[in-house]
BAMI-77105 format. One record per residue (C-alpha): x, y, z; chain. Coordinates in Angstrom, 3 decimals. Layout:
// residues N
+----------+----------+----------+------+
|       xx |       yy |       zz | rogu |
+----------+----------+----------+------+
|        X |        Y |        Z |    A |
...
+----------+----------+----------+------+
***
This chain:
// residues 225
+----------+----------+----------+------+
|       xx |       yy |       zz | rogu |
+----------+----------+----------+------+
|    0.000 |    0.000 |    0.000 |    A |
|    1.329 |    3.445 |   -0.964 |    A |
|    1.567 |    5.722 |    2.113 |    A |
|   -1.103 |    8.425 |    1.882 |    A |
|   -0.204 |   10.529 |    4.945 |    A |
|    3.190 |   12.099 |    5.568 |    A |
|    4.278 |   13.895 |    8.715 |    A |
|    6.654 |   16.799 |    8.109 |    A |
|    8.893 |   18.428 |   10.706 |    A |
|   11.435 |   21.222 |   10.371 |    A |
|   14.413 |   19.562 |   11.997 |    A |
|   15.347 |   16.108 |   13.110 |    A |
|   12.362 |   14.653 |   14.946 |    A |
|   12.604 |   11.033 |   15.916 |    A |
|   10.149 |    8.835 |   14.032 |    A |
|    9.478 |    7.142 |   17.371 |    A |
|    8.167 |   10.454 |   18.719 |    A |
|    5.406 |   10.501 |   16.133 |    A |
|    4.651 |    7.042 |   14.770 |    A |
|    3.286 |    5.355 |   17.940 |    A |
|    0.659 |    8.074 |   18.285 |    A |
|   -0.522 |    7.717 |   14.696 |    A |
|   -0.528 |    3.916 |   14.865 |    A |
|   -3.350 |    4.059 |   17.393 |    A |
|   -5.572 |    5.355 |   14.617 |    A |
|   -3.979 |    4.412 |   11.265 |    A |
|   -2.195 |    1.378 |    9.766 |    A |
|    1.583 |    1.788 |    9.537 |    A |
|    1.682 |    1.257 |    5.773 |    A |
|   -0.349 |    4.445 |    5.284 |    A |
|    2.190 |    6.659 |    7.086 |    A |
|    5.523 |    8.158 |    6.031 |    A |
|    7.748 |   10.736 |    7.729 |    A |
|    9.976 |   13.456 |    6.350 |    A |
|   11.898 |   16.335 |    7.863 |    A |
|   12.637 |   19.500 |    5.963 |    A |
|   16.410 |   19.437 |    6.341 |    A |
|   16.964 |   15.715 |    5.839 |    A |
|   18.933 |   16.183 |    2.612 |    A |
|   21.378 |   18.726 |    4.068 |    A |
|   24.534 |   18.461 |    6.124 |    A |
|   24.949 |   20.752 |    9.106 |    A |
|   27.264 |   22.992 |    7.068 |    A |
|   24.693 |   23.166 |    4.266 |    A |
|   21.993 |   24.177 |    6.744 |    A |
|   24.138 |   26.926 |    8.226 |    A |
|   25.098 |   28.203 |    4.768 |    A |
|   21.598 |   28.146 |    3.283 |    A |
|   19.412 |   29.151 |    6.218 |    A |
|   21.417 |   31.438 |    8.528 |    A |
|   19.494 |   34.635 |    9.283 |    A |
|   20.616 |   38.155 |    8.510 |    A |
|   21.147 |   40.465 |   11.479 |    A |
|   17.823 |   41.405 |   13.023 |    A |
|   15.847 |   38.970 |   10.861 |    A |
|   13.093 |   36.878 |   12.499 |    A |
|   14.303 |   33.394 |   13.355 |    A |
|   12.918 |   29.950 |   14.061 |    A |
|   14.708 |   27.470 |   16.323 |    A |
|   15.120 |   24.036 |   14.740 |    A |
|   16.241 |   20.862 |   16.484 |    A |
|   19.281 |   19.207 |   14.918 |    A |
|   21.034 |   15.957 |   15.801 |    A |
|   22.166 |   15.248 |   19.375 |    A |
|   19.769 |   17.858 |   20.769 |    A |
|   21.626 |   20.708 |   19.104 |    A |
|   19.340 |   23.607 |   18.230 |    A |
|   19.895 |   26.037 |   15.370 |    A |
|   18.419 |   29.517 |   14.946 |    A |
|   17.550 |   29.838 |   11.277 |    A |
|   15.887 |   32.418 |    9.048 |    A |
|   12.098 |   32.198 |    9.261 |    A |
|   11.618 |   33.454 |    5.705 |    A |
|   14.169 |   31.018 |    4.239 |    A |
|   12.624 |   28.097 |    6.124 |    A |
|    9.164 |   29.126 |    4.914 |    A |
|   10.370 |   29.155 |    1.297 |    A |
|   11.948 |   25.715 |    1.747 |    A |
|    8.742 |   24.423 |    3.329 |    A |
|    6.661 |   25.518 |    0.354 |    A |
|    9.045 |   23.753 |   -2.020 |    A |
|    8.866 |   20.628 |    0.173 |    A |
|    5.067 |   20.649 |    0.094 |    A |
|    5.116 |   20.744 |   -3.701 |    A |
|    7.587 |   17.849 |   -3.711 |    A |
|    5.482 |   15.748 |   -1.326 |    A |
|    2.364 |   16.342 |   -3.408 |    A |
|    4.254 |   15.196 |   -6.501 |    A |
|    5.152 |   12.001 |   -4.629 |    A |
|    1.448 |   11.250 |   -4.237 |    A |
|    0.705 |   12.074 |   -0.597 |    A |
|   -2.936 |   13.018 |    0.030 |    A |
|   -2.494 |   14.419 |    3.543 |    A |
|    0.477 |   16.357 |    4.913 |    A |
|    0.678 |   16.848 |    8.674 |    A |
|    3.078 |   19.707 |    9.447 |    A |
|    4.547 |   19.946 |   12.934 |    A |
|    6.287 |   23.301 |   13.466 |    A |
|    7.150 |   25.487 |   16.435 |    A |
|    6.417 |   28.696 |   14.494 |    A |
|    3.564 |   29.937 |   12.359 |    A |
|    4.287 |   30.080 |    8.630 |    A |
|    1.577 |   32.072 |    6.860 |    A |
|    0.536 |   31.395 |    3.303 |    A |
|    1.677 |   27.791 |    2.929 |    A |
|   -0.542 |   25.892 |    0.521 |    A |
|   -1.002 |   22.700 |   -1.453 |    A |
|   -2.679 |   22.264 |   -4.829 |    A |
|   -4.660 |   19.151 |   -3.968 |    A |
|   -3.248 |   17.527 |   -0.813 |    A |
|   -4.817 |   18.322 |    2.541 |    A |
|   -2.366 |   20.399 |    4.589 |    A |
|   -2.795 |   20.164 |    8.365 |    A |
|   -0.686 |   22.790 |   10.163 |    A |
|   -0.376 |   22.353 |   13.912 |    A |
|   -0.023 |   26.056 |   14.661 |    A |
|   -3.066 |   26.958 |   12.569 |    A |
|   -5.390 |   24.205 |   13.802 |    A |
|   -4.624 |   23.852 |   17.495 |    A |
|   -5.261 |   27.363 |   18.905 |    A |
|   -8.936 |   27.629 |   17.860 |    A |
|   -9.538 |   23.997 |   18.833 |    A |
|   -8.093 |   24.480 |   22.311 |    A |
|   -9.863 |   27.813 |   22.746 |    A |
|  -13.180 |   26.103 |   22.080 |    A |
|  -12.377 |   23.317 |   24.539 |    A |
|  -11.051 |   25.314 |   27.494 |    A |
|  -13.485 |   28.261 |   27.291 |    A |
|  -12.451 |   30.719 |   30.042 |    A |
|  -10.152 |   28.368 |   31.974 |    A |
|   -6.551 |   29.383 |   32.637 |    A |
|   -4.313 |   27.456 |   30.258 |    A |
|   -0.711 |   26.620 |   31.090 |    A |
|    1.494 |   25.917 |   28.089 |    A |
|    4.504 |   23.625 |   28.477 |    A |
|    7.167 |   24.195 |   25.800 |    A |
|   10.530 |   22.595 |   25.116 |    A |
|   12.749 |   25.680 |   24.735 |    A |
|   12.902 |   29.243 |   26.002 |    A |
|   13.418 |   30.296 |   22.365 |    A |
|    9.844 |   29.223 |   21.641 |    A |
|    8.211 |   31.519 |   24.186 |    A |
|    7.857 |   34.498 |   21.842 |    A |
|    6.207 |   32.523 |   19.049 |    A |
|    4.072 |   30.625 |   21.554 |    A |
|    2.757 |   33.891 |   22.990 |    A |
|    1.622 |   34.898 |   19.500 |    A |
|    0.218 |   31.457 |   18.771 |    A |
|   -2.104 |   31.459 |   21.794 |    A |
|   -3.056 |   35.145 |   21.698 |    A |
|   -6.750 |   34.410 |   21.028 |    A |
|   -7.388 |   32.422 |   24.197 |    A |
|   -9.920 |   34.161 |   26.421 |    A |
|   -7.250 |   34.423 |   29.131 |    A |
|   -3.561 |   35.001 |   28.435 |    A |
|   -1.808 |   31.666 |   28.997 |    A |
|    1.066 |   31.073 |   31.381 |    A |
|    4.198 |   29.205 |   30.356 |    A |
|    6.850 |   26.831 |   31.638 |    A |
|    9.779 |   25.080 |   29.970 |    A |
|   10.870 |   21.438 |   30.062 |    A |
|   12.582 |   19.544 |   27.253 |    A |
|   10.849 |   16.259 |   26.376 |    A |
|   14.243 |   14.813 |   25.407 |    A |
|   16.524 |   16.112 |   28.168 |    A |
|   14.374 |   17.014 |   31.165 |    A |
|   14.565 |   14.860 |   34.270 |    A |
|   11.522 |   13.943 |   36.327 |    A |
|   12.490 |   16.783 |   38.654 |    A |
|   12.504 |   19.264 |   35.748 |    A |
|    9.011 |   18.166 |   34.742 |    A |
|    7.798 |   18.521 |   38.314 |    A |
|    9.277 |   22.016 |   38.589 |    A |
|    7.674 |   23.077 |   35.312 |    A |
|    4.300 |   21.626 |   36.293 |    A |
|    4.339 |   23.281 |   39.721 |    A |
|    5.293 |   26.579 |   38.086 |    A |
|    2.200 |   26.388 |   35.893 |    A |
|    0.083 |   25.487 |   38.905 |    A |
|    1.438 |   28.474 |   40.850 |    A |
|    0.549 |   30.708 |   37.911 |    A |
|   -3.055 |   29.540 |   38.169 |    A |
|   -3.265 |   26.989 |   35.368 |    A |
|   -6.239 |   24.645 |   35.589 |    A |
|   -5.604 |   23.092 |   32.154 |    A |
|   -2.167 |   22.219 |   30.728 |    A |
|   -1.247 |   22.004 |   27.049 |    A |
|    1.998 |   20.149 |   26.279 |    A |
|    2.971 |   21.751 |   22.986 |    A |
|    5.977 |   20.004 |   21.469 |    A |
|    6.214 |   17.024 |   19.163 |    A |
|    8.555 |   15.269 |   21.597 |    A |
|    6.092 |   15.071 |   24.500 |    A |
|    4.591 |   11.623 |   24.858 |    A |
|    1.556 |   10.103 |   26.605 |    A |
|    3.810 |    9.065 |   29.513 |    A |
|    4.636 |   12.758 |   30.113 |    A |
|    0.955 |   13.656 |   30.052 |    A |
|    0.019 |   10.870 |   32.454 |    A |
|    2.820 |   11.887 |   34.841 |    A |
|    1.694 |   15.530 |   34.930 |    A |
|   -1.993 |   14.652 |   35.164 |    A |
|   -1.377 |   12.476 |   38.212 |    A |
|    0.845 |   15.137 |   39.750 |    A |
|   -1.485 |   18.091 |   39.227 |    A |
|   -4.931 |   16.478 |   39.152 |    A |
|   -6.062 |   18.689 |   36.261 |    A |
|   -6.624 |   18.008 |   32.529 |    A |
|   -3.416 |   17.744 |   30.504 |    A |
|   -3.645 |   17.914 |   26.710 |    A |
|   -1.024 |   16.639 |   24.301 |    A |
|   -0.834 |   18.587 |   21.045 |    A |
|    0.531 |   15.792 |   18.872 |    A |
|   -2.180 |   13.354 |   20.034 |    A |
|   -4.892 |   15.850 |   19.115 |    A |
|   -3.356 |   16.279 |   15.668 |    A |
|   -2.970 |   12.542 |   15.179 |    A |
|   -6.666 |   12.020 |   15.957 |    A |
|   -7.662 |   14.822 |   13.599 |    A |
|   -5.501 |   13.444 |   10.797 |    A |
|   -6.965 |    9.971 |   11.247 |    A |
|  -10.521 |   11.330 |   11.049 |    A |
|   -9.729 |   12.988 |    7.716 |    A |
|   -8.144 |    9.948 |    6.095 |    A |
|  -10.154 |    7.995 |    3.531 |    A |
+----------+----------+----------+------+
***
């Protein structure tokens, strides 16, 4: 069976971060994974995507938990080219996981699901006027996250804990920080967070904890034919 859904990330995201979530809803032979920079060496990435002074940047995860600050506009251009390429390869649904909002991306016929476009209105409709605490993986993401969640009825609070490097103590500290800031719902908004992280925080805090990549996986599965 030709895969019909492809997940697309900016940097190096482990397939094991994504695939188990999708497999709860879709057969493995329907799913493929790509990352935007997979064809480039580190030197190529630095040469092609380094930002000019003062230019907006996006932080992208590279190998061995190295993170690179790259030009937002150059990454957006590369993303649009990648979408065209994936369509040409026959994918019907493209699920884009990104830590920044890239306006104007489009596909000719494939269904493009963008996490940063779909999640905010969905979560706003779910949480109503509750205080949302957002858990992110990097301090660099706080600025873009503030913009992403600007339409919640209450301004969200934030905490930081890497899904790849944080210890149990780091997760506890981040969770308690959100609790102290008044959060009564937590959104874990990074592709690396897993159901085990959600279950740990939910038991610790006793409040609803939402996992962004699970919500997107369910949505993608509902749209597959």
